C-alpha positions in Angstrom: 3.3 -2.8 -1.9 6.0 -0.2 -1.2 3.5 2.2 0.4 2.6 -0.3 3.2 4.2 0.5 6.6 4.1 -1.5 9.8 0.9 -0.5 11.6 0.6 -2.9 14.6 2.2 -5.9 16.2 0.3 -9.2 16.6 1.1 -10.7 20.0 0.1 -13.8 21.9 -0.2 -13.9 25.7 1.9 -16.9 26.7 1.3 -16.7 30.5 0.5 -14.3 33.3 2.4 -13.4 36.5 1.8 -11.1 39.5 4.3 -8.2 39.9 5.7 -6.9 43.3 2.7 -4.5 43.6 0.2 -7.3 43.2 -0.8 -6.4 39.6 -1.4 -9.2 37.1 0.8 -8.8 34.1 1.3 -10.8 30.9 4.3 -12.3 29.1 3.7 -11.6 25.4 5.2 -13.2 22.3 5.2 -11.2 19.1 3.9 -13.5 16.3 3.3 -11.1 13.5 2.9 -7.7 12.1 0.0 -5.8 10.5 1.0 -3.5 7.6 -1.2 -0.7 6.4 -1.4 2.1 3.8 -1.1 5.6 5.1 -4.9 6.2 4.8 -5.6 2.8 6.5 -7.7 1.9 3.4 -5.8 -1.4 3.0 -4.1 -3.7 5.4 -2.5 -7.2 5.5 -0.8 -9.3 8.1 2.4 -11.3 8.2 2.6 -14.2 10.6 6.2 -14.9 11.7 5.6 -17.5 14.4 2.8 -19.8 15.7 2.9 -20.4 19.5 2.6 -23.8 21.0 -0.9 -24.4 22.4 -2.2 -21.6 20.2 -5.9 -21.0 20.9 -6.5 -18.7 17.9 -6.7 -15.5 19.9 -4.2 -12.7 19.2 -3.9 -9.2 20.6 -3.2 -6.2 18.3 -0.9 -3.4 19.6 -0.8 -0.3 17.4 2.7 1.0 16.9 3.3 4.6 18.1 5.5 5.4 15.1 2.9 4.8 12.5 2.2 8.0 10.6 -1.3 8.1 9.3 -2.1 10.6 6.5 -5.0 13.0 7.4 -6.7 15.0 4.8 -7.6 17.5 7.4 -6.7 17.8 11.1 -9.1 16.2 13.5 -11.0 18.5 15.8 -11.9 16.8 19.1 -12.8 19.9 20.9 -16.2 19.8 22.8 -17.5 22.6 20.5 -16.8 20.6 17.3 -20.0 19.9 15.4 -19.7 16.1 15.7 -19.1 16.3 19.5 -22.2 18.3 20.3 -24.9 16.4 22.1 -28.1 15.6 20.3 -31.5 14.8 21.5 -33.4 11.6 20.8 -36.5 11.8 18.5 -39.5 9.6 19.2 -41.4 8.7 16.1 -45.1 9.6 16.4 -46.4 7.2 13.7 -45.8 4.0 15.7 -49.0 2.3 16.6 -49.8 1.7 20.3 -50.6 -2.0 19.9 -48.6 -5.1 20.8 -46.2 -6.3 18.2 -47.3 -9.5 16.4 -44.2 -11.6 15.9 -45.9 -13.8 13.4 -46.0 -10.9 10.9 -42.2 -10.8 10.8 -41.0 -12.6 7.6 -38.0 -14.4 9.1 
């Protein structure tokens, strides 16, 4: 487990308040940590605390210092092949009759 590094913090929102500018903010309690391998192929969590009145909902905040291994650099430019827009294709072999729901096997 030596290749696992802290990936994200698990936090619980204990209460809310309104700041001087009128924005609603939260008071967060860190209750655990998610650890991950550099390729993010395996993760586990460690719970360090359980808040009073816990409703089962936690928020995950990714750590900025987590260094993910990349096999190749990600290209997010608009000209990258995966970012080009595609057009929808309508299948021509669909019959133009109403769907009979009784034919569906479930």
